[in-house]
LUMDRENDREN-304795 format. One record per residue: z, x, y of N, C-alpha, C in turn; residue number from 1; chain; residue in three letters. Coordinates in Angstrom, 3 decimals, decimal comma, padded with zeros to 6 digits. Example, Ala and Ser with C-alpha at 12.3 -4.5 7.8 and 13.67 -1.06 7.14 Angstrom:
PT       n_c3       n_c1       n_c2      ca_c3      ca_c1      ca_c2       c_c3       c_c1       c_c2   num   cadena   residuo
PT    007,800    013,190   -005,690    007,800    012,300   -004,500    007,800    013,200   -003,300     1        A       ala
PT    007,080    012,850   -002,250    007,140    013,670   -001,060    007,870    012,900    000,030     2        A       ser
//
This chain:
PT       n_c3       n_c1       n_c2      ca_c3      ca_c1      ca_c2       c_c3       c_c1       c_c2   num   cadena   residuo
PT    056,158   -059,861   -077,772    056,941   -060,261   -076,627    058,419   -059,957   -076,853     1        A       met
PT    058,899   -060,186   -078,051    060,311   -059,921   -078,351    060,586   -058,419   -078,278     2        A       ile
PT    059,640   -057,611   -078,769    059,821   -056,160   -078,691    059,891   -055,705   -077,235     3        A       gln
PT    059,070   -056,266   -076,377    059,088   -055,912   -074,961    060,426   -056,266   -074,335     4        A       phe
PT    060,944   -057,444   -074,634    062,238   -057,851   -074,073    063,365   -056,970   -074,603     5        A       leu
PT    063,286   -056,591   -075,864    064,296   -055,704   -076,429    064,240   -054,339   -075,750     6        A       thr
PT    063,035   -053,818   -075,547    062,875   -052,544   -074,865    063,359   -052,634   -073,427     7        A       leu
PT    063,034   -053,717   -072,750    063,457   -053,905   -071,369    064,975   -054,009   -071,269     8        A       phe
PT    065,600   -054,614   -072,263    067,055   -054,777   -072,242    067,770   -053,441   -072,429     9        A       ala
PT    067,137   -052,483   -073,120    067,788   -051,194   -073,329    067,647   -050,278   -072,116    10        A       thr
PT    066,684   -050,556   -071,248    066,484   -049,729   -070,060    067,046   -050,482   -068,859    11        A       ile
PT    068,346   -050,425   -068,719    069,005   -051,113   -067,620    069,783   -050,076   -066,823    12        A       val
PT    069,513   -050,037   -065,556    070,239   -049,149   -064,658    070,716   -049,992   -063,489    13        A       arg
PT    072,007   -049,971   -063,255    072,575   -050,773   -062,181    072,499   -049,995   -060,869    14        A       tyr
PT    072,082   -050,662   -059,830    072,029   -050,075   -058,502    073,149   -050,723   -057,681    15        A       ile
PT    074,147   -049,945   -057,382    075,314   -050,419   -056,640    075,667   -049,356   -055,603    16        A       thr
PT    076,636   -049,622   -054,740    077,058   -048,572   -053,800    077,572   -047,310   -054,496    17        A       pro
PT    078,157   -047,459   -055,668    078,629   -046,294   -056,411    077,497   -045,571   -057,128    18        A       ala
PT    076,434   -046,298   -057,464    075,270   -045,743   -058,160    073,996   -046,118   -057,408    19        A       cys
PT    073,770   -045,549   -056,222    072,576   -045,937   -055,453    071,306   -045,389   -056,098    20        A       pro
PT    070,198   -045,942   -055,667    068,911   -045,558   -056,244    068,568   -044,102   -055,938    21        A       val
PT    069,101   -043,553   -054,861    068,776   -042,182   -054,463    069,716   -041,136   -055,058    22        A       tyr
PT    070,683   -041,515   -055,853    071,638   -040,556   -056,418    070,973   -039,459   -057,247    23        A       ala
PT    069,983   -039,760   -058,080    069,365   -038,677   -058,858    068,699   -037,593   -058,009    24        A       pro
PT    068,370   -037,917   -056,770    067,773   -036,918   -055,882    068,700   -035,712   -055,726    25        A       phe
PT    069,993   -035,951   -055,567    070,935   -034,853   -055,366    071,077   -034,007   -056,627    26        A       phe
PT    071,049   -034,650   -057,790    071,062   -033,890   -059,039    069,816   -033,030   -059,182    27        A       gly
PT    068,655   -033,616   -058,816    067,408   -032,852   -058,881    067,421   -031,692   -057,890    28        A       ala
PT    068,033   -031,882   -056,738    068,150   -030,782   -055,769    069,071   -029,684   -056,301    29        A       met
PT    070,074   -030,052   -057,094    070,910   -029,049   -057,742    070,103   -028,205   -058,717    30        A       gly
PT    069,214   -028,864   -059,469    068,328   -028,150   -060,387    067,431   -027,194   -059,610    31        A       val
PT    066,842   -027,694   -058,535    065,941   -026,874   -057,724    066,673   -025,680   -057,118    32        A       thr
PT    067,844   -025,933   -056,552    068,600   -024,849   -055,919    068,984   -023,779   -056,929    33        A       ala
PT    069,426   -024,201   -058,102    069,834   -023,235   -059,122    068,669   -022,337   -059,515    34        A       ala
PT    067,537   -022,942   -059,793    066,413   -022,147   -060,266    065,813   -021,285   -059,151    35        A       leu
PT    065,650   -021,853   -057,968    065,028   -021,100   -056,878    065,886   -019,902   -056,485    36        A       val
PT    067,176   -020,112   -056,278    068,021   -019,013   -055,814    068,239   -017,943   -056,885    37        A       phe
PT    068,411   -018,348   -058,145    068,602   -017,328   -059,188    067,323   -016,529   -059,413    38        A       thr
PT    066,176   -017,191   -059,327    064,915   -016,457   -059,483    064,695   -015,509   -058,300    39        A       val
PT    065,074   -015,947   -057,097    064,975   -015,048   -055,945    065,867   -013,827   -056,137    40        A       met
PT    067,085   -014,037   -056,617    067,982   -012,914   -056,874    067,449   -011,986   -057,953    41        A       gly
PT    066,911   -012,576   -059,025    066,353   -011,765   -060,110    065,131   -010,985   -059,630    42        A       ala
PT    064,294   -011,629   -058,832    063,093   -010,947   -058,328    063,469   -009,797   -057,401    43        A       ala
PT    064,434   -010,031   -056,521    064,858   -008,961   -055,612    065,472   -007,807   -056,405    44        A       tyr
PT    066,343   -008,141   -057,352    066,973   -007,099   -058,161    065,965   -006,295   -058,949    45        A       gly
PT    064,973   -006,977   -059,491    063,930   -006,279   -060,250    063,097   -005,385   -059,338    46        A       thr
PT    062,658   -005,931   -058,215    061,799   -005,159   -057,311    062,522   -003,958   -056,729    47        A       ala
PT    063,744   -004,170   -056,274    064,500   -003,074   -055,658    064,826   -001,996   -056,690    48        A       lys
PT    065,196   -002,408   -057,894    065,483   -001,428   -058,948    064,226   -000,670   -059,356    49        A       ser
PT    063,103   -001,364   -059,373    061,847   -000,720   -059,771    061,453    000,386   -058,801    50        A       ala
PT    061,791    000,218   -057,531    061,513    001,281   -056,550    062,303    002,533   -056,918    51        A       val
PT    063,576    002,366   -057,241    064,391    003,508   -057,641    063,910    004,139   -058,935    52        A       gly
PT    063,499    003,284   -059,889    062,998    003,805   -061,166    061,723    004,618   -060,938    53        A       ile
PT    060,852    004,111   -060,092    059,595    004,829   -059,811    059,860    006,169   -059,157    54        A       ser
PT    060,759    006,194   -058,188    061,082    007,453   -057,521    061,742    008,436   -058,475    55        A       asn
PT    062,650    007,941   -059,291    063,330    008,820   -060,239    062,368    009,280   -061,325    56        A       met
PT    061,426    008,415   -061,714    060,473    008,753   -062,762    059,544    009,896   -062,399    57        A       gly
PT    059,322    010,084   -061,110    058,493    011,209   -060,669    059,222    012,522   -060,928    58        A       val
PT    060,543    012,528   -060,680    061,315    013,754   -060,858    061,649    014,005   -062,330    59        A       met
PT    062,072    012,956   -063,035    062,493    013,113   -064,430    061,926    011,972   -065,279    60        A       lys
PT    060,684    012,076   -065,704    060,063    010,985   -066,452    060,722    010,696   -067,798    61        A       pro
PT    061,432    011,655   -068,357    062,085    011,434   -069,655    063,289    010,502   -069,545    62        A       asp
PT    063,790    010,226   -068,348    064,946    009,348   -068,167    064,575    007,922   -067,756    63        A       leu
PT    063,292    007,619   -067,687    062,858    006,307   -067,190    063,361    005,171   -068,080    64        A       val
PT    063,347    005,351   -069,380    063,787    004,280   -070,285    065,253    003,956   -070,058    65        A       ile
PT    066,095    004,953   -069,893    067,518    004,701   -069,626    067,718    004,079   -068,250    66        A       arg
PT    066,822    004,368   -067,333    066,937    003,842   -065,976    066,442    002,403   -065,873    67        A       ala
PT    065,901    001,858   -066,951    065,345    000,509   -066,941    066,431   -000,577   -067,016    68        A       phe
PT    067,658   -000,202   -067,283    068,765   -001,146   -067,474    068,953   -002,101   -066,288    69        A       ile
PT    068,886   -001,667   -065,025    069,075   -002,619   -063,925    068,056   -003,766   -063,928    70        A       pro
PT    066,843   -003,504   -064,397    065,833   -004,558   -064,463    066,242   -005,616   -065,485    71        A       val
PT    066,811   -005,196   -066,585    067,295   -006,148   -067,602    068,440   -006,978   -067,031    72        A       ile
PT    069,368   -006,331   -066,350    070,478   -007,047   -065,735    069,968   -008,086   -064,729    73        A       phe
PT    068,958   -007,725   -063,950    068,417   -008,648   -062,957    067,738   -009,835   -063,635    74        A       ala
PT    067,059   -009,603   -064,729    066,394   -010,690   -065,444    067,349   -011,704   -066,022    75        A       gly
PT    068,525   -011,264   -066,394    069,526   -012,177   -066,964    069,997   -013,181   -065,913    76        A       val
PT    069,982   -012,792   -064,656    070,410   -013,691   -063,578    069,565   -014,965   -063,569    77        A       ile
PT    068,257   -014,831   -063,750    067,387   -016,012   -063,773    067,704   -016,899   -064,969    78        A       ala
PT    068,143   -016,310   -066,065    068,506   -017,104   -067,250    069,722   -017,971   -066,940    79        A       ile
PT    070,656   -017,470   -066,132    071,805   -018,292   -065,742    071,336   -019,559   -065,024    80        A       tyr
PT    070,377   -019,413   -064,128    069,838   -020,577   -063,434    069,162   -021,539   -064,388    81        A       gly
PT    068,444   -021,010   -065,347    067,766   -021,857   -066,330    068,773   -022,626   -067,183    82        A       leu
PT    069,869   -021,998   -067,533    070,898   -022,657   -068,350    071,459   -023,873   -067,611    83        A       ile
PT    071,829   -023,699   -066,360    072,424   -024,819   -065,627    071,386   -025,899   -065,365    84        A       ile
PT    070,129   -025,516   -065,193    069,066   -026,515   -065,010    068,920   -027,387   -066,247    85        A       cys
PT    068,951   -026,795   -067,411    068,837   -027,561   -068,657    070,021   -028,515   -068,804    86        A       val
PT    071,204   -028,059   -068,437    072,392   -028,921   -068,539    072,277   -030,110   -067,593    87        A       ile
PT    071,880   -029,863   -066,350    071,786   -030,956   -065,373    070,659   -031,914   -065,739    88        A       ile
PT    069,505   -031,388   -066,101    068,367   -032,244   -066,444    068,680   -033,099   -067,667    89        A       ile
PT    069,471   -032,575   -068,575    069,843   -033,336   -069,762    070,639   -034,591   -069,446    90        A       gly
PT    071,259   -034,625   -068,288    072,059   -035,794   -067,901    071,321   -036,734   -066,959    91        A       lys
PT    070,135   -036,344   -066,499    069,324   -037,202   -065,628    068,400   -038,039   -066,501    92        A       leu
PT    068,749   -039,297   -066,666    067,932   -040,187   -067,479    067,658   -041,458   -066,685    93        A       lys
PT    066,436   -041,975   -066,754    066,099   -043,152   -065,942    066,828   -044,424   -066,354    94        A       pro
PT    067,325   -044,486   -067,580    067,999   -045,707   -068,030    069,522   -045,583   -068,027    95        A       asn
PT    070,046   -044,519   -067,460    071,495   -044,323   -067,402    071,962   -044,409   -065,956    96        A       lys
PT    073,169   -044,885   -065,785    073,759   -044,925   -064,449    074,114   -043,502   -064,013    97        A       asn
PT    073,859   -043,233   -062,762    074,102   -041,895   -062,208    074,768   -042,094   -060,851    98        A       tyr
PT    076,036   -041,803   -060,793    076,804   -042,103   -059,592    076,640   -041,017   -058,533    99        A       thr
PT    077,023   -041,360   -057,320    077,004   -040,370   -056,243    077,938   -039,213   -056,553   100        A       leu
PT    079,088   -039,519   -057,108    080,046   -038,473   -057,454    079,414   -037,469   -058,421   101        A       phe
PT    078,766   -037,957   -059,467    078,128   -037,085   -060,439    076,969   -036,319   -059,811   102        A       lys
PT    076,205   -036,991   -058,943    075,064   -036,313   -058,321    075,531   -035,187   -057,398   103        A       ser
PT    076,633   -035,402   -056,696    077,136   -034,348   -055,808    077,736   -033,186   -056,602   104        A       phe
PT    078,385   -033,474   -057,724    078,900   -032,367   -058,538    077,747   -031,579   -059,162   105        A       thr
PT    076,665   -032,262   -059,540    075,498   -031,546   -060,060    074,821   -030,718   -058,969   106        A       asp
PT    074,757   -031,253   -057,763    074,230   -030,474   -056,640    075,104   -029,250   -056,393   107        A       leu
PT    076,413   -029,451   -056,408    077,337   -028,331   -056,229    077,200   -027,290   -057,329   108        A       gly
PT    076,987   -027,751   -058,562    076,806   -026,818   -059,678    075,545   -025,982   -059,482   109        A       ala
PT    074,472   -026,642   -059,076    073,223   -025,915   -058,853    073,334   -024,915   -057,724   110        A       gly
PT    073,962   -025,331   -056,633    074,138   -024,406   -055,508    075,060   -023,250   -055,879   111        A       leu
PT    076,107   -023,528   -056,633    077,036   -022,476   -057,036    076,334   -021,423   -057,879   112        A       thr
PT    075,629   -021,869   -058,907    074,938   -020,921   -059,781    073,834   -020,204   -059,010   113        A       val
PT    073,083   -020,945   -058,202    071,979   -020,352   -057,477    072,411   -019,304   -056,475   114        A       gly
PT    073,394   -019,622   -055,655    073,818   -018,665   -054,622    074,579   -017,487   -055,223   115        A       leu
PT    075,369   -017,724   -056,276    076,016   -016,595   -056,960    074,966   -015,704   -057,621   116        A       cys
PT    073,915   -016,321   -058,163    072,829   -015,545   -058,760    072,063   -014,744   -057,723   117        A       gly
PT    071,872   -015,331   -056,553    071,193   -014,603   -055,470    072,014   -013,387   -055,054   118        A       leu
PT    073,316   -013,583   -054,882    074,185   -012,462   -054,492    074,225   -011,393   -055,586   119        A       ala
PT    074,318   -011,818   -056,847    074,349   -010,855   -057,949    073,037   -010,085   -058,036   120        A       ala
PT    071,919   -010,776   -057,848    070,625   -010,105   -057,897    070,468   -009,082   -056,790   121        A       gly
PT    070,962   -009,421   -055,605    070,897   -008,462   -054,497    071,774   -007,242   -054,794   122        A       met
PT    072,965   -007,486   -055,333    073,850   -006,366   -055,673    073,231   -005,493   -056,754   123        A       ala
PT    072,640   -006,116   -057,766    072,012   -005,351   -058,847    070,840   -004,532   -058,307   124        A       ile
PT    070,080   -005,117   -057,399    068,947   -004,388   -056,830    069,370   -003,161   -056,049   125        A       gly
PT    070,379   -003,332   -055,224    070,845   -002,206   -054,405    071,472   -001,128   -055,282   126        A       ile
PT    072,331   -001,556   -056,211    072,971   -000,593   -057,117    071,930    000,043   -058,027   127        A       val
PT    070,978   -000,763   -058,504    069,949   -000,222   -059,383    069,102    000,823   -058,691   128        A       gly
PT    068,717    000,573   -057,456    067,901    001,529   -056,715    068,661    002,827   -056,471   129        A       asp
PT    069,815    002,714   -055,851    070,597    003,916   -055,525    071,147    004,592   -056,780   130        A       ser
PT    071,620    003,791   -057,714    072,218    004,355   -058,928    071,220    005,103   -059,781   131        A       gly
PT    070,027    004,571   -059,911    069,005    005,243   -060,719    068,569    006,549   -060,056   132        A       val
PT    068,435    006,541   -058,747    068,077    007,785   -058,046    069,179    008,841   -058,217   133        A       arg
PT    070,436    008,397   -058,105    071,551    009,335   -058,276    071,619    009,835   -059,724   134        A       ala
PT    071,384    008,919   -060,656    071,381    009,294   -062,075    070,279    010,312   -062,373   135        A       phe
PT    069,161    010,206   -061,685    068,078    011,171   -061,867    068,467    012,577   -061,426   136        A       gly
PT    069,384    012,665   -060,471    069,820    013,974   -059,984    071,053    014,475   -060,715   137        A       gln
PT    071,901    013,543   -061,146    073,145    013,931   -061,835    073,377    012,950   -062,991   138        A       gln
PT    073,185    013,414   -064,204    073,265    012,552   -065,393    074,668    011,974   -065,609   139        A       ala
PT    075,694    012,612   -065,077    077,067    012,115   -065,267    077,316    010,797   -064,551   140        A       lys
PT    076,452    010,416   -063,625    076,630    009,181   -062,860    076,146    007,938   -063,603   141        A       leu
PT    075,583    008,111   -064,798    075,045    006,973   -065,539    076,121    005,953   -065,893   142        A       tyr
PT    077,267    006,400   -066,360    078,345    005,488   -066,750    078,868    004,727   -065,536   143        A       val
PT    079,015    005,407   -064,424    079,476    004,753   -063,198    078,475    003,695   -062,758   144        A       ile
PT    077,186    004,033   -062,809    076,154    003,066   -062,443    076,231    001,842   -063,353   145        A       met
PT    076,425    002,051   -064,634    076,506    000,936   -065,583    077,713    000,047   -065,279   146        A       met
PT    078,844    000,636   -064,961    080,037   -000,155   -064,634    079,810   -001,001   -063,381   147        A       leu
PT    079,193   -000,416   -062,382    078,920   -001,171   -061,155    077,926   -002,294   -061,436   148        A       ile
PT    076,936   -002,040   -062,266    075,979   -003,085   -062,642    076,658   -004,214   -063,409   149        A       leu
PT    077,586   -003,876   -064,272    078,312   -004,900   -065,036    079,122   -005,784   -064,097   150        A       ile
PT    079,799   -005,170   -063,131    080,575   -005,967   -062,179    079,660   -006,795   -061,277   151        A       phe
PT    078,492   -006,283   -060,966    077,537   -007,058   -060,178    077,020   -008,250   -060,976   152        A       ser
PT    076,752   -008,051   -062,239    076,299   -009,135   -063,117    077,384   -010,194   -063,275   153        A       glu
PT    078,626   -009,758   -063,263    079,739   -010,699   -063,416    079,769   -011,724   -062,286   154        A       ala
PT    079,278   -011,363   -061,111    079,234   -012,314   -060,000    078,389   -013,532   -060,369   155        A       leu
PT    077,255   -013,294   -060,983    076,410   -014,395   -061,431    077,053   -015,176   -062,566   156        A       gly
PT    077,748   -014,484   -063,442    078,423   -015,149   -064,559    079,550   -016,043   -064,068   157        A       leu
PT    080,263   -015,620   -063,036    081,304   -016,471   -062,454    080,693   -017,773   -061,936   158        A       tyr
PT    079,566   -017,665   -061,262    078,884   -018,854   -060,771    078,464   -019,775   -061,904   159        A       gly
PT    077,967   -019,197   -062,997    077,566   -020,006   -064,152    078,758   -020,734   -064,753   160        A       leu
PT    079,877   -020,070   -064,866    081,075   -020,706   -065,435    081,525   -021,874   -064,564   161        A       ile
PT    081,587   -021,661   -063,261    081,988   -022,744   -062,353    080,951   -023,872   -062,383   162        A       val
PT    079,671   -023,525   -062,455    078,621   -024,535   -062,535    078,739   -025,381   -063,784   163        A       gly
PT    079,030   -024,757   -064,915    079,218   -025,521   -066,158    080,431   -026,432   -066,049   164        A       ile
PT    081,494   -025,933   -065,434    082,672   -026,781   -065,240    082,353   -027,974   -064,344   165        A       leu
PT    081,563   -027,746   -063,294    081,190   -028,848   -062,403    080,315   -029,877   -063,105   166        A       leu
PT    079,405   -029,439   -063,949    078,546   -030,405   -064,643    079,293   -031,166   -065,719   167        A       thr
PT    080,414   -030,636   -066,166    081,176   -031,341   -067,207    082,073   -032,427   -066,624   168        A       ser
PT    082,165   -032,491   -065,305    082,960   -033,540   -064,665    082,271   -034,874   -064,895   169        A       val
PT    083,028   -035,849   -065,381    082,481   -037,183   -065,611    083,022   -038,139   -064,572   170        A       asp
PT    082,204   -039,107   -064,224    082,654   -040,146   -063,309    083,064   -041,352   -064,140   171        A       asp
PT    084,109   -042,013   -063,707    084,613   -043,156   -064,458    084,556   -044,440   -063,652   172        A       glu
PT    083,867   -044,441   -062,553    083,820   -045,634   -061,712    082,408   -046,188   -061,612   173        A       tyr
PT    081,652   -046,037   -062,675    080,281   -046,518   -062,712    080,272   -048,052   -062,776   174        A       cys
PT    079,156   -048,694   -062,443    079,090   -050,162   -062,481    079,574   -050,719   -063,818   175        A       pro
PT    080,236   -051,820   -063,731    080,829   -052,418   -064,917    082,307   -052,108   -065,010   176        A       gly
PT    082,738   -051,057   -064,308    084,156   -050,708   -064,259    084,739   -051,266   -062,968   177        A       thr
PT    085,903   -051,834   -063,065    086,555   -052,419   -061,886    086,996   -051,295   -060,959   178        A       asn
PT    086,454   -051,284   -059,731    086,819   -050,262   -058,762    088,160   -050,521   -058,104   179        A       leu
PT    088,594   -051,757   -058,127    089,866   -052,129   -057,541    090,901   -052,155   -058,663   180        A       val
PT    092,023   -051,439   -058,497    093,014   -051,425   -059,579    093,576   -052,841   -059,830   181        A       pro
PT    093,776   -053,103   -061,106    094,352   -054,395   -061,489    095,831   -054,423   -061,114   182        A       asn
PT    096,221   -055,493   -060,484    097,620   -055,605   -060,061    098,341   -056,587   -060,949   183        A       val
//
């Protein structure tokens, strides 16, 4: 009985207007948005690039391995979503207070990474398709294609950086803290 009371005492979560019971929902939606949108971007980038690789591979099969780079770039976009999901999930605990402020910043982080990843994946797909086809006809275009792919990938990286900054925001007005300034 004493062990049960000790365990029960360690799992205390206050439900207040600053920390409502539904606050973790917004954090979980940030996780969902990050993963869904980055995976959609990675899938589009992979599929669109694969069309260009297939077309170019018919003309010059010896260049297919070098043309595979856009698919790798597209796959990294999904990893950005996974990174932010792990960070947000690490802060969602049933015995910890989770404020609305924190839940909204986590939602914003997930949306930021997810939508930036979607845009980056679309850019990588379009550049990968057209760039690989052009590279198949003119080998000098490979460096230009790589530079454009790097800048397209940077769009997703910008979202990841902002998402990490948003998840690092801490709330200081959780239950137990006086919300009214002491006079």
